[in-house]
N, C-alpha and C positions, 0 to 999 in steps of 0.2 A: 732566513734569508727570504726577502720576498721574492714572490714568482716574476718571472719575466713576461710582461704583457703580451708580447710578441707570441711566446710559447704559449700563453693561457688560449688564446686565438688560433694557435697552430697555423702562423705564417712568418714569412723572412721579414728583417728589417727594411728592406728595400720594396715590402708589398705597396702596391698603388692604394688610392681611396677606393677603388672598388672590389680588389681583395680583401680591403679591411672589413667593408661593408657584407661582402658574401660572406665572409668567414663567422662574422658575428652573427647574422641572419640563421647560418646553419646550427650552431651553438644555441641560439636562443630558441629556436625550435628544438632540437633534439633535449634541452633539458628543462624547458618549460615547466613551472611547476604545476599548471594544470596537467600535465602529462606524468607528474611523478608526486602525487599527493603523499607528503610524510616523508619522502626522501632527502635525506639532509643532506646527503653527499652533491644530488642533483640540484638542490636550491644551493649549494656552494658555488656549483662551477656556474649557474647560472647568473649570479651575483658577481662571480669573477669575469665572467665575459661581459658584463655591462659596465664594470668598470674598466676593463682594457678598453672598449669601444669608446668610451666617454672621452679617454686620453688619446689614443691612436686615432680617431676621427677628426679632432681638432689640430690644425696644424699648429698652432703656437704651443699648444699643450704636448704634442706630439715632439716638437722640436726641443722642447724643454727637458723631455723625459730621455730623448736621446743623448742630450749633452750630460743631465746630470743624474738620471736613473730614477728620477722621481717628478712629481708636479705637485706635491704638499697635500696628500691624501688626509683624512680627517683621523686624527691619532697618532698618523705616523708621516710627516711632511715631509722627510728626506728619505721616505722608502728604503728604510735601512732593517726592516722588520720588529725594530726594538721600540720605536715610537719615541725615539728621543734623539739625542745628538752623540749617539756612539758610532755612527758611519764614518768612513773617509774619503774627505772630499776634499779636491783641489780648489782654494778660494785665491788662487795667487794672480787670477786676471781682474780681482777688483780693487777698486781704491778705497781703502779705508779711512782717508782723510774727509772730515767731516763735510769741508765744502767741495770735494772733489766730483767730478762729472757721474762716477760710479756711485761712490758712497756706501757705507755699511748698508743703508735702508734698500738698495740694487739688490743685496741678497735676500732680503725679505720678501723683494718684489717678484724675484727668480720664484720662490716657492710658494708664496702667500698671493701672488696675483696682484699685490701693489697693497694689501692690508697693513703693511707696517709703518707707511707715512702718515704721520699725524698733521695736523694743521688743517691749512684750507688747499693744500695740493691735490689736484685731481686724481693723482695716481695713475694704474692702469687697469679697466676694469675688464671682468670678464663677461664678454657678452653671452647672453644665448646663440648658442650655434644652430643651423640648419639640423632639422630630425627627421630621419626617414619614416615615412607611414609605417604601420604593420603590415603585415603579411594576411591575407583571408585565405580560408579553405572553404570548399563547398563541394558536395557530394552530388553526382547526377549520374541517373540511370538511362542507358540505353538498350535499344531492342538490340536480337543478336543482328539482324539487317543493318540497322544501323551502324554499328561497331564494324561491320564488314564491307560497308560502302562508303562509310564517313556521311557527315550530314552538318548542319549548321544548327547550334541551338541558340536561344538568348534567354540569358539569366536575370534575374530583376533580383538586386543586392542593396539591402539598407547598408550604408557604412558613412563614416566619415569622408567628406568630401571639401574639396576648397573653396571657400565662401564665395558667392557669385557676387555680391554686394560689394565685398572690400579686395576680391581677387587675392587673398590670403595676406594681404596687409594689416589687418587687425583694426583698420582706421576707416571710418564714414567718408565715402568717396566727396570729395571737394574742401575737406576740414583740413586745417593748417597742422603744422606741426610745431609744437610750443616746448618751452623749458621743462624740464621734469622737476617739480617741487620737491616731489618726495625724498629725491638722493641730489637735491641741488644741481643737476647736470652732471655729477661724477659717474653715473652708471652703477654706483655701489651705494649699499647701504652700510654705514661706519659703526662701530661699537668700540669704545677705549674702557678697558679695565686696568685695575692696579694690580699689580702682581708684586711678587718678590724683586725680580728685576726691575720694576718700575712699570711705567705704562705700556700696555700691550695692545694694539690695535688691531681689530678683527673685521671683514668687511664679506657682504654678499651680494650678489647680483639682485641690482632692484627689482622687484617684481612689478612694480607700473611701468616701466619702461625697457624691460627685460636687456637691462646693463646699456643701452644706447644714450642714454642722458638726456635723449628727447623723446617726446610722446603725442600721440595724436591727440588735437584739441578736442575731438571727437570721437570716439571708439565707436566701430561699426553697431548699426543698430540691429543687425540680422545675428551675427556670431557673438556679439559682447566682446569684441576683442580677440576671440580665442582662434581666430583665422580659418575656423574648420566649423561646417555645419553637418547634421545628419540628412542624409538626403537618399532617395532610391533611385540606384542609377540601374539602365539596362545594358547588359553587357552581352554581346555577341561572341560565341565560340566556335570555332570551326574544328569539328572532327573530323582528323584524317583517316581515310580508309584504312581499314586493319587494324584499330587500336583495340587492345585486348582487355578482359576484365581486370579492376585495381591497377590500372595505368592513371599517372598521373599527367594533365596539361597545365602548364605554365604559362599566365598572360602577364608578361611584364608592365608594371605599373598601373595595373588595374585591382590594387587593392586600396588599404586608408590614404588619405592625404597625408603628404609630410607637412610638417610644421617649420616656420618662417623659412621658407622656401627650400625645406628638404624634400627628397624625393619620394613619391609614392611607393607605399608598398605593392607585392606582387600578390596575384589572386591564382591559388593552386586549386585546380577542378579536379576530383577524384571521380575514375570513372567506374562504374558498376554496371556490368553486361549481364542483361536478363537472359536465360536460357532459351532454347528452342524446343519445339515438339517433335521437329522434325529432324535437326540436325545436332551435332555435337562437334566443337571444335579442340583440335591440339595445334598450337601453334597458328601457323596458317594453313592447316591441313582440315578439311571439313568430313564427316564420317556420317553415314547413314544406312539405315537398312532397307531391305527390299525382301518381300516375303514372295515366294513363287509355290507353286504347286509340285506335288509329288511328280507327276508325269512331265512337269516343264523342265525338271531337273534330269527327268530319266530321259527325255526325248529332245531335249533342248528347245529354245525361244527367244524370240527376240522381246525385251520387256521396256516400257518407259520408265525411265527415272528421272527424278527432280532433283536439280542441283539449286546452287544460289542463284547462277545465271539465268539458266533455261533448262527445258526438259530435254533429255537427251534418249536416244535407243541403245539399251545395252545388250550385247549378243550374248545370250546364255548357251554355253557348249552342251552338247549332252552328256549326261553322266556327271553333271555339277553336284558337288557334295554340298550338303549344309555346311554355312560358314565359312566358305570360300569367298574371298575377299578381291574385288576388282578395282582396278586403278582409273579414274577419269582425269586425264592428265589437264592441269591449268585451269580448274574448275572450282578451284579452293578460295581461299580469301587473298586480296592483294596486299602485299609486303609492304610495310611502313616505307615511305620515301622512295617508293615505285621501283622497288629492287626485283620486281616479279610476282609471281601468282602461285599460291600453294596449290594441292591438289586434292581432288574429291575421291574417297574409298567408299565403294560400296560394299556392303556385308551381304551375302544371301543367305537367307533361311529359308529351308525347306519344309513346308508347311505339311503334316502328314494328317488323313481325313481321319477325322474321330467319329463320323457318323456316315455310314452305306446305306444307299438304296438296296434293296433284294439284288434288283440287275447287276447294280455296281459289285457286291460283295460275289455274286456268281462270276463277274468277270475277272475278278481277282482271284479267284479261286481256280479258275480256268489258266490264267497267267502262271500260278505258281505251280500248276501240273504242268504247263509246257517248261519252265523252266526246272522242272525236277525236284521242286521243293516239297517236305512232307506236308501235308495238309491236314493229317488226324494223330490224335495219341498224344500223351502227354508232353513230348517233345515236337511236336507238329507245329512248323512254322505259323500257320494262319490259326492254329488252336490259343496261339499267344496273343495275337491280334482281336480275334473277334470272341 
């Protein structure tokens, strides 16, 4: 049994056009062959998503699918999974009389888009509908400070964009619209072949007029009728304060141009934040180290500490141990959407002198004696230091 197109995209049957487009883009990005080279299952899902979107994004095809469960795919026009007439369908709504308003040909029109009509009748053409532009991705590197405080960047991106000369119509400005000679104004290229059941007519959308039946007298000299051109566009990107490493910023409508009036794709900017020599980050909190002398730790002191925002004075109590962490409230990184500010944490590292002058050594020995710490012998305190 053929898969339900709504289930393929993971949407409900009352989904809006925007919901359909969003679901399709998500699947297309997830299972794109470029990301899964050699993965047959991903390739299959990508193909299914494309087929489902082709039907559900077209109002006429979607209505046809909702009513009959098929729109006449290649090899299986009735959508029953067998590629033949094995399905169960209710044709009671059709008039089978040759001259009737519905006629047997209407059944074929329903499934084949007007391909069954012979003779000179125009039938129903399947026009090329609007197609959304592809999404684009761009990697951007920020400094630690730029990510913390926010900034504005300007990107230079080469991409397909709507032709400025024809404004997406594909026609040279001022040219007339004329009858399409290729399809005789029907919008379809028809072929009739002989089968066991008699003549069978098939049709495809006219490549010249895109199913319109009429075409520009003169195609656009800039885009050659494609409606898009390759151009470099400068795009401004506002980086919000507090953005973190590996975040993604979406710019709606800044991707590739749509075709035949379709919406533009989106631009996804992937942010990479460079490290800092002074600070490290955990969430919205900032961490740094402060080195102090042994005597500062013993006696206490006031030291200057550099934060992201300003220099502050940190009071070191007497007897501070190495590794002690002090909190500086709301001197960290601003939280996204202005919901507050993180804190700054300072880890104190007590530096032990490695070289002493003769005078300094005598003073430490005297201090050790005053503290009644053994200074000689194999177990002596100062013997281990010096």
